[in-house]
Structure formats: C-alpha cells, structure tokens
C-alpha positions in Angstrom: -0.4 0.0 0.1 3.0 2.4 0.5 4.1 2.4 -2.9 0.5 2.8 -4.2 -0.4 5.7 -1.6 3.4 7.0 -2.7 3.3 6.8 -6.7 -0.2 7.4 -7.7 -2.5 8.8 -4.0 0.0 11.5 -3.2 0.6 12.8 -6.8 -3.0 13.0 -7.6 -3.5 14.9 -4.0 -1.0 17.6 -4.7 -2.7 17.9 -8.3 -5.8 18.6 -6.2 -7.9 15.7 -7.2 -8.2 13.7 -4.4 -8.3 14.9 -1.0 -7.8 12.1 2.3 -9.0 11.9 5.7 -7.1 10.7 8.7 -7.7 9.5 12.1 -8.1 6.8 14.4 -10.7 4.2 15.3 -10.6 0.9 17.9 -7.0 2.2 18.1 -6.3 1.6 14.6 -5.6 4.3 11.5 -7.5 5.0 9.1 -7.5 6.2 6.1 -10.1 7.6 3.7 -9.6 8.9 -0.3 -12.3 11.1 -1.9 -12.5 12.8 -5.6 -12.6 16.2 -5.4 -14.9 18.4 -7.3 -12.0 19.5 -9.6 -11.7 15.5 -10.5 -15.5 15.6 -11.7 -14.7 19.2 -13.6 -11.4 17.3 -15.4 -11.8 13.8 -16.1 -14.6 11.8 -16.9 -14.3 8.3 -16.7 -16.4 4.8 -17.1 -16.0 4.4 -13.7 -17.6 7.5 -12.4 -21.2 6.9 -11.9 -20.4 3.0 -10.1 -20.0 5.2 -6.8 -22.5 7.8 -5.3 -20.5 11.6 -4.3 -19.7 11.8 -1.1 -19.6 15.4 0.3 -17.2 16.3 3.0 -17.6 18.9 5.4 
C-alpha cells in the first residue's frame, strides 16, 4: 500500500484531484480518499458512475 500511496494517491492529492481524511478508530489508523470537485470537472472516466458522490464538510 505504501508504494501505491506514494506513487499514485499522493501526486493526485497534490494536483488537487483527491483529498484524504485520516483518523483513529478502535486504536487503528483509518484513511479515506475522496475525489474532489476538480476531479469531476477535469476527468471523465467510465467508472465515475459506479459510486455515489459523497460530500465532505
């Protein structure tokens, strides 16, 4: 997972296409990665309709 995070997720986050939330639940580190509005305006993928959009406050 470290290589995927470093080589794929981090650059997409730096570009503003993804955002990551981090937390601790039951003494375990929990990470969630979400597409930003920029993703939807810049990219159109066949898989975009597979998941519902989630709003992050």
